[in-house]
BAFIZA-586536 format. One line per 3 residues: for each residue x negated, y, z negated of C-alpha. Coordinates in nm, 4 decimals, padded with zeros to 6 digits, always signed. Each point is the difference from the previous one (the first is absolute). Layout:
BAFIZA-586536
X Y Z; ...
This chain:
BAFIZA-586536
-00.2218 -01.2166 +00.4820; +00.2887 +00.2302 -00.0461; +00.1934 +00.2283 +00.2316
+00.1517 +00.2919 -00.2131; +00.2841 +00.0667 +00.3056; +00.2372 +00.2688 +00.0604
+00.2531 -00.0102 +00.2343; +00.1423 +00.3611 +00.1141; -00.2942 +00.1465 +00.1743
-00.2122 -00.3407 +00.0520; +00.2526 -00.2742 +00.1283; +00.2871 +00.2710 +00.1119
-00.1499 +00.3166 +00.1415; +00.1931 +00.2966 -00.1729; +00.1732 +00.1624 +00.3020
+00.2405 +00.2047 -00.1831; +00.1688 +00.1344 +00.3641; +00.1219 -00.3072 +00.0635
+00.1617 -00.2993 -00.2018; -00.1735 -00.3447 -00.0242; +00.1305 -00.2890 +00.1556
+00.1448 -00.2430 -00.2255; -00.0685 -00.3803 +00.0128; +00.2965 -00.2548 -00.0848
-00.1261 +00.0170 -00.3775; +00.0764 +00.3711 -00.0194; -00.3756 +00.0841 -00.0380
-00.1586 +00.2231 +00.2343; -00.1974 -00.1398 +00.2983; -00.4075 +00.0118 -00.0478
-00.2067 +00.1284 +00.2830; -00.1316 -00.2668 +00.2376; -00.3428 +00.1493 -00.0611
+00.0453 -00.0309 -00.3722; +00.1500 -00.3549 +00.0084; -00.2457 -00.1028 +00.1921
-00.3143 +00.1325 -00.2076; +00.1217 -00.1019 -00.3153; +00.0322 -00.3610 +00.1672
-00.3287 -00.0051 +00.0903; -00.1633 +00.1289 -00.3234; +00.1789 -00.2552 -00.1533
-00.0897 -00.2829 +00.2051; -00.3548 +00.1038 -00.0641; +00.0177 +00.0413 -00.3603
+00.2502 -00.1852 -00.1587; +00.0788 +00.3358 -00.2234; +00.2898 +00.0070 -00.2471
+00.2380 +00.3039 +00.1143; +00.0671 +00.1851 -00.3073; +00.2829 +00.2533 +00.0847
-00.0303 +00.3501 -00.1507; +00.3009 +00.1554 +00.2250; +00.2494 +00.2011 -00.1488
+00.2258 -00.2819 +00.1287; -00.1716 -00.2858 -00.2066; +00.2390 -00.0467 -00.2569
+00.2994 -00.0112 +00.2403; -00.1081 -00.3796 +00.1049; -00.0612 -00.2896 -00.1838
-00.3439 -00.1399 +00.1330; +00.1837 -00.2664 +00.2108; +00.1909 +00.2483 +00.1409
-00.3042 +00.1978 +00.0839; -00.1570 -00.3154 +00.1575; +00.3207 -00.0155 +00.2111
-00.0225 +00.3493 +00.1250; -00.3344 -00.0278 +00.1063; +00.0279 -00.3822 +00.1697
+00.3121 +00.1904 +00.1733; -00.2764 +00.2312 +00.1723; -00.2532 -00.2914 +00.0680
-00.2055 +00.0401 -00.2976; -00.0376 -00.2787 -00.2257; -00.0584 +00.0620 -00.3792
-00.1597 -00.2652 -00.1701; -00.1125 +00.1986 -00.3713; +00.2240 +00.3095 -00.0973
+00.0697 +00.2153 -00.2923; +00.0975 +00.3175 -00.0648; -00.1636 +00.2708 -00.2304
+00.2559 +00.0519 -00.2979; +00.3192 +00.1687 +00.0396; -00.0643 +00.3989 -00.0071
+00.2905 +00.1072 -00.2565; -00.1787 +00.2979 -00.1016; -00.0478 +00.1532 +00.3594
-00.3750 +00.0238 -00.0254; -00.1929 +00.0735 +00.3540; -00.1705 -00.3056 +00.2080
-00.2892 +00.1471 -00.1471; +00.1106 -00.0443 -00.3695; +00.1420 -00.3326 +00.0533
-00.3282 -00.1413 +00.1580; -00.1915 +00.1309 -00.2648; +00.2233 -00.1666 -00.2705
-00.0249 -00.2993 +00.1633; -00.3647 -00.0119 +00.0347; -00.0380 +00.1125 -00.3495
+00.1669 -00.3222 -00.0856; -00.1348 -00.2556 +00.2502; -00.3637 +00.1349 +00.0791
-00.1019 -00.1099 +00.3899; -00.1573 -00.3310 -00.0489; +00.0081 -00.0717 +00.3984
-00.0179 +00.2182 +00.3118; +00.3095 +00.2170 +00.0569; +00.1126 +00.2637 +00.2585
+00.3059 +00.2174 -00.0625; +00.1902 +00.1077 +00.3357; +00.1771 +00.3082 -00.0427
+00.1247 +00.2955 +00.1385; +00.0055 +00.2154 -00.3167; -00.2749 +00.2777 -00.0028
+00.0109 +00.0359 -00.3445; -00.1938 -00.2834 -00.0346; -00.3395 +00.1820 +00.1241
-00.0083 +00.1152 -00.4152; -00.0320 -00.3577 -00.1143; -00.3241 -00.0787 -00.1852
-00.2874 -00.0923 +00.2979; +00.0037 -00.3154 -00.1399; +00.3307 -00.0727 +00.1331
+00.0263 +00.2624 +00.2364; -00.2878 -00.1919 +00.2078; +00.2751 -00.2704 +00.0593
+00.2943 +00.2261 +00.1404; +00.0546 -00.0054 +00.3657; +00.2560 +00.2769 +00.0896
+00.2627 -00.0566 +00.3044; +00.1103 +00.3201 +00.1880; +00.3436 -00.0144 -00.1050
+00.1455 +00.0271 +00.3568; -00.2356 -00.2462 +00.1092; +00.0033 -00.2466 -00.2699
-00.2475 -00.2984 +00.0051; -00.2141 -00.0176 +00.3216; -00.3036 -00.2492 +00.1041
-00.2392 +00.2860 -00.1036; +00.1243 +00.0277 -00.3360; +00.0619 -00.3576 -00.0204
-00.3677 -00.0755 +00.0892; -00.1161 +00.2461 -00.2575; +00.2733 -00.1963 -00.2798
-00.1883 -00.2932 +00.1185; -00.3666 +00.0962 -00.0849; +00.1052 +00.0876 -00.3168
+00.1527 -00.3219 -00.0594; -00.3132 -00.1887 +00.0849; -00.2541 +00.2195 -00.1694
């Protein structure tokens, strides 16, 4: 099982009128709701987290694990989409990844990027969109969990 995870608008609600709180590692604090929800999904599934965020290449995988651990989320299996040197949209990045890695297992794409609505139907049905200013909630988490358990 894989969770393709964006950060901004999913774990960190986008509130342009307010600077995000930074923790001791210099990375923004996650919404408690999002942290609890992702932790519950991971405990229920043991899914691998695949980072799709634009921040993905700024940190090594052990650094990502540390960032999440500081926020109360233990990541056992992590990876990232390849570095986005050509400035592709999230939709294009995912399409390219799935072209080279056809889905052989259950997966969910957690993102706030509405352009993902234009993914082909076989991928779009795995997208759970969050509200950018709200982030991951119990409701969107339940939707994601249901997709992972299909």
